[in-house]
PQR file of N, CA, C, O and H, with PARSE charges and radii, in Angstrom:
ATOM      1  N   UNK A   1     327.962 -13.458 154.680 -0.4000 1.5000
ATOM      2  CA  UNK A   1     328.170 -14.103 153.406 -0.0000 2.0000
ATOM      3  C   UNK A   1     327.146 -15.235 153.263  0.5500 1.7000
ATOM      4  O   UNK A   1     327.061 -16.098 154.137 -0.5500 1.4000
ATOM      5  N   UNK A   2     326.377 -15.243 152.183 -0.4000 1.5000
ATOM      6  CA  UNK A   2     325.365 -16.289 151.993 -0.0000 2.0000
ATOM      7  C   UNK A   2     326.008 -17.633 151.640  0.5500 1.7000
ATOM      8  O   UNK A   2     327.119 -17.692 151.114 -0.5500 1.4000
ATOM      9  H   UNK A   2     326.446 -14.542 151.473  0.4000 1.0000
ATOM     10  N   UNK A   3     325.277 -18.705 151.944 -0.4000 1.5000
ATOM     11  CA  UNK A   3     325.736 -20.048 151.572 -0.0000 2.0000
ATOM     12  C   UNK A   3     325.604 -20.183 150.063  0.5500 1.7000
ATOM     13  O   UNK A   3     324.587 -19.805 149.481 -0.5500 1.4000
ATOM     14  H   UNK A   3     324.374 -18.657 152.371  0.4000 1.0000
ATOM     15  N   UNK A   4     326.619 -20.715 149.450 -0.4000 1.5000
ATOM     16  CA  UNK A   4     326.609 -20.833 147.998 -0.0000 2.0000
ATOM     17  C   UNK A   4     327.146 -22.197 147.591  0.5500 1.7000
ATOM     18  O   UNK A   4     328.121 -22.683 148.165 -0.5500 1.4000
ATOM     19  H   UNK A   4     327.445 -21.022 149.923  0.4000 1.0000
ATOM     20  N   UNK A   5     326.524 -22.798 146.622 -0.4000 1.5000
ATOM     21  CA  UNK A   5     326.974 -24.088 146.111 -0.0000 2.0000
ATOM     22  C   UNK A   5     327.800 -23.855 144.854  0.5500 1.7000
ATOM     23  O   UNK A   5     327.444 -23.028 144.013 -0.5500 1.4000
ATOM     24  H   UNK A   5     325.732 -22.404 146.156  0.4000 1.0000
ATOM     25  N   UNK A   6     328.882 -24.572 144.732 -0.4000 1.5000
ATOM     26  CA  UNK A   6     329.757 -24.403 143.580 -0.0000 2.0000
ATOM     27  C   UNK A   6     329.076 -24.876 142.288  0.5500 1.7000
ATOM     28  O   UNK A   6     329.198 -24.231 141.247 -0.5500 1.4000
ATOM     29  H   UNK A   6     329.170 -25.243 145.415  0.4000 1.0000
ATOM     30  N   UNK A   7     328.374 -25.984 142.362 -0.4000 1.5000
ATOM     31  CA  UNK A   7     327.664 -26.517 141.199 -0.0000 2.0000
ATOM     32  C   UNK A   7     326.177 -26.539 141.518  0.5500 1.7000
ATOM     33  O   UNK A   7     325.763 -27.132 142.514 -0.5500 1.4000
ATOM     34  H   UNK A   7     328.276 -26.508 143.208  0.4000 1.0000
ATOM     35  N   UNK A   8     325.386 -25.908 140.692 -0.4000 1.5000
ATOM     36  CA  UNK A   8     323.953 -25.838 140.944 -0.0000 2.0000
ATOM     37  C   UNK A   8     323.207 -26.419 139.744  0.5500 1.7000
ATOM     38  O   UNK A   8     323.410 -26.002 138.604 -0.5500 1.4000
ATOM     39  H   UNK A   8     325.722 -25.426 139.883  0.4000 1.0000
ATOM     40  N   UNK A   9     322.347 -27.380 140.026 -0.4000 1.5000
ATOM     41  CA  UNK A   9     321.495 -27.970 139.011 -0.0000 2.0000
ATOM     42  C   UNK A   9     320.056 -27.754 139.437  0.5500 1.7000
ATOM     43  O   UNK A   9     319.727 -27.917 140.612 -0.5500 1.4000
ATOM     44  H   UNK A   9     322.182 -27.719 140.953  0.4000 1.0000
ATOM     45  N   UNK A  10     319.204 -27.394 138.512 -0.4000 1.5000
ATOM     46  CA  UNK A  10     317.809 -27.121 138.827 -0.0000 2.0000
ATOM     47  C   UNK A  10     317.170 -28.317 139.537  0.5500 1.7000
ATOM     48  O   UNK A  10     317.287 -29.460 139.093 -0.5500 1.4000
ATOM     49  H   UNK A  10     319.471 -27.262 137.557  0.4000 1.0000
ATOM     50  N   UNK A  11     316.490 -28.024 140.653 -0.4000 1.5000
ATOM     51  CA  UNK A  11     315.767 -29.020 141.453 -0.0000 2.0000
ATOM     52  C   UNK A  11     316.669 -30.069 142.106  0.5500 1.7000
ATOM     53  O   UNK A  11     316.190 -31.144 142.468 -0.5500 1.4000
ATOM     54  H   UNK A  11     316.395 -27.096 141.014  0.4000 1.0000
ATOM     55  N   UNK A  12     317.944 -29.786 142.262 -0.4000 1.5000
ATOM     56  CA  UNK A  12     318.857 -30.706 142.929 -0.0000 2.0000
ATOM     57  C   UNK A  12     319.463 -29.996 144.126  0.5500 1.7000
ATOM     58  O   UNK A  12     320.055 -28.926 143.986 -0.5500 1.4000
ATOM     59  H   UNK A  12     318.333 -28.913 141.968  0.4000 1.0000
ATOM     60  N   UNK A  13     319.317 -30.585 145.292 -0.4000 1.5000
ATOM     61  CA  UNK A  13     319.861 -30.007 146.512 -0.0000 2.0000
ATOM     62  C   UNK A  13     321.324 -30.404 146.645  0.5500 1.7000
ATOM     63  O   UNK A  13     321.632 -31.576 146.861 -0.5500 1.4000
ATOM     64  H   UNK A  13     318.836 -31.454 145.406  0.4000 1.0000
ATOM     65  N   UNK A  14     322.221 -29.444 146.517 -0.4000 1.5000
ATOM     66  CA  UNK A  14     323.647 -29.716 146.640 -0.0000 2.0000
ATOM     67  C   UNK A  14     324.172 -29.431 148.040  0.5500 1.7000
ATOM     68  O   UNK A  14     325.319 -29.760 148.343 -0.5500 1.4000
ATOM     69  H   UNK A  14     321.971 -28.492 146.341  0.4000 1.0000
ATOM     70  N   UNK A  15     323.359 -28.828 148.898 -0.4000 1.5000
ATOM     71  CA  UNK A  15     323.828 -28.430 150.218 -0.0000 2.0000
ATOM     72  C   UNK A  15     323.412 -29.398 151.312  0.5500 1.7000
ATOM     73  O   UNK A  15     323.805 -29.218 152.465 -0.5500 1.4000
ATOM     74  H   UNK A  15     322.427 -28.560 148.652  0.4000 1.0000
ATOM     75  N   UNK A  16     322.640 -30.407 150.991 -0.4000 1.5000
ATOM     76  CA  UNK A  16     322.260 -31.409 151.980 -0.0000 2.0000
ATOM     77  C   UNK A  16     321.240 -30.929 152.989  0.5500 1.7000
ATOM     78  O   UNK A  16     321.217 -31.415 154.120 -0.5500 1.4000
ATOM     79  H   UNK A  16     322.320 -30.554 150.055  0.4000 1.0000
ATOM     80  N   UNK A  17     320.392 -29.979 152.603 -0.4000 1.5000
ATOM     81  CA  UNK A  17     319.415 -29.445 153.551 -0.0000 2.0000
ATOM     82  C   UNK A  17     317.995 -29.902 153.238  0.5500 1.7000
ATOM     83  O   UNK A  17     317.036 -29.385 153.810 -0.5500 1.4000
ATOM     84  H   UNK A  17     320.411 -29.584 151.684  0.4000 1.0000
ATOM     85  N   UNK A  18     317.858 -30.856 152.345 -0.4000 1.5000
ATOM     86  CA  UNK A  18     316.523 -31.352 152.011 -0.0000 2.0000
ATOM     87  C   UNK A  18     316.598 -32.859 151.771  0.5500 1.7000
ATOM     88  O   UNK A  18     317.664 -33.410 151.498 -0.5500 1.4000
ATOM     89  H   UNK A  18     318.637 -31.276 151.881  0.4000 1.0000
ATOM     90  N   UNK A  19     315.460 -33.496 151.879 -0.4000 1.5000
ATOM     91  CA  UNK A  19     315.387 -34.932 151.656 -0.0000 2.0000
ATOM     92  C   UNK A  19     314.438 -35.202 150.503  0.5500 1.7000
ATOM     93  O   UNK A  19     313.533 -34.411 150.239 -0.5500 1.4000
ATOM     94  H   UNK A  19     314.594 -33.048 152.102  0.4000 1.0000
ATOM     95  N   UNK A  20     314.639 -36.301 149.825 -0.4000 1.5000
ATOM     96  CA  UNK A  20     313.804 -36.689 148.696 -0.0000 2.0000
ATOM     97  C   UNK A  20     312.344 -36.799 149.125  0.5500 1.7000
ATOM     98  O   UNK A  20     312.031 -37.376 150.166 -0.5500 1.4000
ATOM     99  H   UNK A  20     315.375 -36.943 150.039  0.4000 1.0000
ATOM    100  N   UNK A  21     311.457 -36.236 148.306 -0.4000 1.5000
ATOM    101  CA  UNK A  21     310.025 -36.317 148.608 -0.0000 2.0000
ATOM    102  C   UNK A  21     309.599 -37.772 148.704  0.5500 1.7000
ATOM    103  O   UNK A  21     309.985 -38.610 147.889 -0.5500 1.4000
ATOM    104  H   UNK A  21     311.712 -35.767 147.460  0.4000 1.0000
ATOM    105  N   UNK A  22     308.788 -38.052 149.727 -0.4000 1.5000
ATOM    106  CA  UNK A  22     308.279 -39.398 149.914 -0.0000 2.0000
ATOM    107  C   UNK A  22     309.204 -40.326 150.686  0.5500 1.7000
ATOM    108  O   UNK A  22     308.838 -41.464 150.977 -0.5500 1.4000
ATOM    109  H   UNK A  22     308.475 -37.372 150.389  0.4000 1.0000
ATOM    110  N   UNK A  23     310.412 -39.846 151.024 -0.4000 1.5000
ATOM    111  CA  UNK A  23     311.326 -40.719 151.766 -0.0000 2.0000
ATOM    112  C   UNK A  23     310.957 -40.730 153.245  0.5500 1.7000
ATOM    113  O   UNK A  23     310.472 -39.727 153.769 -0.5500 1.4000
ATOM    114  H   UNK A  23     310.710 -38.921 150.787  0.4000 1.0000
ATOM    115  N   UNK A  24     311.181 -41.855 153.925 -0.4000 1.5000
ATOM    116  CA  UNK A  24     310.875 -41.929 155.359 -0.0000 2.0000
ATOM    117  C   UNK A  24     311.701 -40.936 156.173  0.5500 1.7000
ATOM    118  O   UNK A  24     311.238 -40.434 157.197 -0.5500 1.4000
ATOM    119  H   UNK A  24     311.575 -42.670 153.500  0.4000 1.0000
ATOM    120  N   UNK A  25     312.913 -40.656 155.723 -0.4000 1.5000
ATOM    121  CA  UNK A  25     313.763 -39.697 156.443 -0.0000 2.0000
ATOM    122  C   UNK A  25     313.141 -38.302 156.389  0.5500 1.7000
ATOM    123  O   UNK A  25     313.142 -37.577 157.384 -0.5500 1.4000
ATOM    124  H   UNK A  25     313.290 -41.064 154.892  0.4000 1.0000
ATOM    125  N   UNK A  26     312.612 -37.934 155.226 -0.4000 1.5000
ATOM    126  CA  UNK A  26     311.964 -36.630 155.100 -0.0000 2.0000
ATOM    127  C   UNK A  26     310.734 -36.557 156.001  0.5500 1.7000
ATOM    128  O   UNK A  26     310.507 -35.542 156.660 -0.5500 1.4000
ATOM    129  H   UNK A  26     312.611 -38.523 154.418  0.4000 1.0000
ATOM    130  N   UNK A  27     309.945 -37.619 156.032 -0.4000 1.5000
ATOM    131  CA  UNK A  27     308.761 -37.643 156.893 -0.0000 2.0000
ATOM    132  C   UNK A  27     309.149 -37.486 158.358  0.5500 1.7000
ATOM    133  O   UNK A  27     308.506 -36.742 159.098 -0.5500 1.4000
ATOM    134  H   UNK A  27     310.129 -38.443 155.496  0.4000 1.0000
ATOM    135  N   UNK A  28     310.202 -38.187 158.779 -0.4000 1.5000
ATOM    136  CA  UNK A  28     310.686 -38.069 160.160 -0.0000 2.0000
ATOM    137  C   UNK A  28     311.166 -36.654 160.453  0.5500 1.7000
ATOM    138  O   UNK A  28     310.890 -36.108 161.522 -0.5500 1.4000
ATOM    139  H   UNK A  28     310.725 -38.792 158.178  0.4000 1.0000
ATOM    140  N   UNK A  29     311.884 -36.061 159.505 -0.4000 1.5000
ATOM    141  CA  UNK A  29     312.405 -34.707 159.691 -0.0000 2.0000
ATOM    142  C   UNK A  29     311.259 -33.697 159.770  0.5500 1.7000
ATOM    143  O   UNK A  29     311.279 -32.802 160.614 -0.5500 1.4000
ATOM    144  H   UNK A  29     312.109 -36.504 158.637  0.4000 1.0000
ATOM    145  N   UNK A  30     310.268 -33.838 158.899 -0.4000 1.5000
ATOM    146  CA  UNK A  30     309.113 -32.933 158.942 -0.0000 2.0000
ATOM    147  C   UNK A  30     308.369 -33.048 160.270  0.5500 1.7000
ATOM    148  O   UNK A  30     307.923 -32.041 160.820 -0.5500 1.4000
ATOM    149  H   UNK A  30     310.252 -34.565 158.214  0.4000 1.0000
ATOM    150  N   UNK A  31     308.234 -34.257 160.784 -0.4000 1.5000
ATOM    151  CA  UNK A  31     307.602 -34.460 162.085 -0.0000 2.0000
ATOM    152  C   UNK A  31     308.414 -33.781 163.185  0.5500 1.7000
ATOM    153  O   UNK A  31     307.852 -33.126 164.063 -0.5500 1.4000
ATOM    154  H   UNK A  31     308.597 -35.075 160.337  0.4000 1.0000
ATOM    155  N   UNK A  32     309.720 -33.935 163.135 -0.4000 1.5000
ATOM    156  CA  UNK A  32     310.601 -33.299 164.123 -0.0000 2.0000
ATOM    157  C   UNK A  32     310.447 -31.777 164.077  0.5500 1.7000
ATOM    158  O   UNK A  32     310.367 -31.125 165.118 -0.5500 1.4000
ATOM    159  H   UNK A  32     310.176 -34.467 162.421  0.4000 1.0000
ATOM    160  N   UNK A  33     310.406 -31.210 162.855 -0.4000 1.5000
ATOM    161  CA  UNK A  33     310.228 -29.759 162.723 -0.0000 2.0000
ATOM    162  C   UNK A  33     308.924 -29.304 163.371  0.5500 1.7000
ATOM    163  O   UNK A  33     308.900 -28.296 164.078 -0.5500 1.4000
ATOM    164  H   UNK A  33     310.471 -31.739 162.009  0.4000 1.0000
ATOM    165  N   UNK A  34     307.841 -30.042 163.134 -0.4000 1.5000
ATOM    166  CA  UNK A  34     306.548 -29.690 163.725 -0.0000 2.0000
ATOM    167  C   UNK A  34     306.601 -29.769 165.244  0.5500 1.7000
ATOM    168  O   UNK A  34     306.031 -28.925 165.935 -0.5500 1.4000
ATOM    169  H   UNK A  34     307.861 -30.861 162.560  0.4000 1.0000
ATOM    170  N   UNK A  35     307.288 -30.789 165.764 -0.4000 1.5000
ATOM    171  CA  UNK A  35     307.394 -30.947 167.216 -0.0000 2.0000
ATOM    172  C   UNK A  35     308.186 -29.809 167.856  0.5500 1.7000
ATOM    173  O   UNK A  35     307.885 -29.403 168.978 -0.5500 1.4000
ATOM    174  H   UNK A  35     307.751 -31.475 165.203  0.4000 1.0000
ATOM    175  N   UNK A  36     309.189 -29.293 167.160 -0.4000 1.5000
ATOM    176  CA  UNK A  36     310.026 -28.229 167.707 -0.0000 2.0000
ATOM    177  C   UNK A  36     309.281 -26.900 167.768  0.5500 1.7000
ATOM    178  O   UNK A  36     309.431 -26.139 168.724 -0.5500 1.4000
ATOM    179  H   UNK A  36     309.434 -29.623 166.248  0.4000 1.0000
ATOM    180  N   UNK A  37     308.488 -26.630 166.756 -0.4000 1.5000
ATOM    181  CA  UNK A  37     307.749 -25.374 166.693 -0.0000 2.0000
ATOM    182  C   UNK A  37     308.603 -24.252 166.117  0.5500 1.7000
ATOM    183  O   UNK A  37     309.832 -24.328 166.130 -0.5500 1.4000
ATOM    184  H   UNK A  37     308.366 -27.247 165.979  0.4000 1.0000
ATOM    185  N   UNK A  38     307.946 -23.213 165.613 -0.4000 1.5000
ATOM    186  CA  UNK A  38     308.653 -22.133 164.923 -0.0000 2.0000
ATOM    187  C   UNK A  38     309.635 -21.360 165.803  0.5500 1.7000
ATOM    188  O   UNK A  38     310.691 -20.941 165.330 -0.5500 1.4000
ATOM    189  H   UNK A  38     306.948 -23.151 165.603  0.4000 1.0000
ATOM    190  N   UNK A  39     309.299 -21.171 167.064 -0.4000 1.5000
ATOM    191  CA  UNK A  39     310.178 -20.386 167.936 -0.0000 2.0000
ATOM    192  C   UNK A  39     311.516 -21.105 168.164  0.5500 1.7000
ATOM    193  O   UNK A  39     312.576 -20.483 168.089 -0.5500 1.4000
ATOM    194  H   UNK A  39     308.440 -21.511 167.449  0.4000 1.0000
ATOM    195  N   UNK A  40     311.467 -22.384 168.435 -0.4000 1.5000
ATOM    196  CA  UNK A  40     312.704 -23.137 168.663 -0.0000 2.0000
ATOM    197  C   UNK A  40     313.522 -23.243 167.378  0.5500 1.7000
ATOM    198  O   UNK A  40     314.748 -23.142 167.414 -0.5500 1.4000
ATOM    199  H   UNK A  40     310.606 -22.889 168.495  0.4000 1.0000
ATOM    200  N   UNK A  41     312.852 -23.445 166.247 -0.4000 1.5000
ATOM    201  CA  UNK A  41     313.556 -23.523 164.964 -0.0000 2.0000
ATOM    202  C   UNK A  41     314.257 -22.200 164.676  0.5500 1.7000
ATOM    203  O   UNK A  41     315.401 -22.195 164.222 -0.5500 1.4000
ATOM    204  H   UNK A  41     311.856 -23.527 166.219  0.4000 1.0000
ATOM    205  N   UNK A  42     313.591 -21.084 164.931 -0.4000 1.5000
ATOM    206  CA  UNK A  42     314.211 -19.769 164.730 -0.0000 2.0000
ATOM    207  C   UNK A  42     315.447 -19.611 165.603  0.5500 1.7000
ATOM    208  O   UNK A  42     316.454 -19.058 165.163 -0.5500 1.4000
ATOM    209  H   UNK A  42     312.662 -21.088 165.300  0.4000 1.0000
ATOM    210  N   UNK A  43     315.373 -20.093 166.838 -0.4000 1.5000
ATOM    211  CA  UNK A  43     316.521 -20.034 167.732 -0.0000 2.0000
ATOM    212  C   UNK A  43     317.697 -20.844 167.218  0.5500 1.7000
ATOM    213  O   UNK A  43     318.845 -20.410 167.306 -0.5500 1.4000
ATOM    214  H   UNK A  43     314.554 -20.542 167.196  0.4000 1.0000
ATOM    215  N   UNK A  44     317.407 -22.026 166.677 -0.4000 1.5000
ATOM    216  CA  UNK A  44     318.460 -22.872 166.113 -0.0000 2.0000
ATOM    217  C   UNK A  44     319.106 -22.176 164.919  0.5500 1.7000
ATOM    218  O   UNK A  44     320.332 -22.132 164.812 -0.5500 1.4000
ATOM    219  H   UNK A  44     316.474 -22.378 166.605  0.4000 1.0000
ATOM    220  N   UNK A  45     318.285 -21.634 164.024 -0.4000 1.5000
ATOM    221  CA  UNK A  45     318.805 -20.941 162.842 -0.0000 2.0000
ATOM    222  C   UNK A  45     319.630 -19.730 163.265  0.5500 1.7000
ATOM    223  O   UNK A  45     320.730 -19.521 162.754 -0.5500 1.4000
ATOM    224  H   UNK A  45     317.290 -21.670 164.112  0.4000 1.0000
ATOM    225  N   UNK A  46     319.110 -18.933 164.192 -0.4000 1.5000
ATOM    226  CA  UNK A  46     319.840 -17.752 164.667 -0.0000 2.0000
ATOM    227  C   UNK A  46     321.192 -18.139 165.244  0.5500 1.7000
ATOM    228  O   UNK A  46     322.189 -17.459 165.001 -0.5500 1.4000
ATOM    229  H   UNK A  46     318.216 -19.103 164.608  0.4000 1.0000
ATOM    230  N   UNK A  47     321.235 -19.224 166.006 -0.4000 1.5000
ATOM    231  CA  UNK A  47     322.490 -19.680 166.603 -0.0000 2.0000
ATOM    232  C   UNK A  47     323.519 -20.039 165.535  0.5500 1.7000
ATOM    233  O   UNK A  47     324.690 -19.675 165.650 -0.5500 1.4000
ATOM    234  H   UNK A  47     320.425 -19.776 166.204  0.4000 1.0000
ATOM    235  N   UNK A  48     323.085 -20.754 164.495 -0.4000 1.5000
ATOM    236  CA  UNK A  48     324.017 -21.176 163.448 -0.0000 2.0000
ATOM    237  C   UNK A  48     324.401 -20.046 162.502  0.5500 1.7000
ATOM    238  O   UNK A  48     325.414 -20.145 161.809 -0.5500 1.4000
ATOM    239  H   UNK A  48     322.135 -21.050 164.401  0.4000 1.0000
ATOM    240  N   UNK A  49     323.614 -18.974 162.457 -0.4000 1.5000
ATOM    241  CA  UNK A  49     323.921 -17.842 161.577 -0.0000 2.0000
ATOM    242  C   UNK A  49     324.915 -16.866 162.207  0.5500 1.7000
ATOM    243  O   UNK A  49     325.365 -15.926 161.552 -0.5500 1.4000
ATOM    244  H   UNK A  49     322.791 -18.893 163.019  0.4000 1.0000
ATOM    245  N   UNK A  50     325.256 -17.089 163.477 -0.4000 1.5000
ATOM    246  CA  UNK A  50     326.216 -16.196 164.153 -0.0000 2.0000
ATOM    247  C   UNK A  50     327.610 -16.405 163.633  0.5500 1.7000
ATOM    248  O   UNK A  50     328.544 -15.742 164.085 -0.5500 1.4000
ATOM    249  H   UNK A  50     324.890 -17.853 164.009  0.4000 1.0000
TER
END
């Protein structure tokens, strides 16, 4: 079953999986993603999709 938001507004993240462009939190998160690498990120996603 796919993740679905009850209320959807164009360009608004209702699921809490994104950060505002230009925010320091987003920059930190993007850096963390780069440090993890695609293989580890895929493993994390696969684990949570079970």
